[in-house]
C-alpha positions, 0 to 999 in steps of 0.5 A: 326612841322616836318613830324616826329614829326607828325607822333610820335603824331599820332602813341601816339594818336592811342596807347592812343586810343587802351589803352582807348578801351582796358579798355572800353572793359574789362568794357563791358565785366564785364557788360555783365557777370553780366547781364548773371548771373543776368538772372538766378534768374530773370528766376527763380523768373519768374517761380515762379511767373506764376507757384508757 
């Protein structure tokens, strides 16, 4: 492979890794949103358990 081919291959790999990282970050953001939304009913249930 020539130097130009290697640089192009490395560039393609970096671009694909960035795409994968973007997808992972979107799923992490969704999971954290779900986690924070689940804290509210959980806190209410704990409150009712100990004070109800």
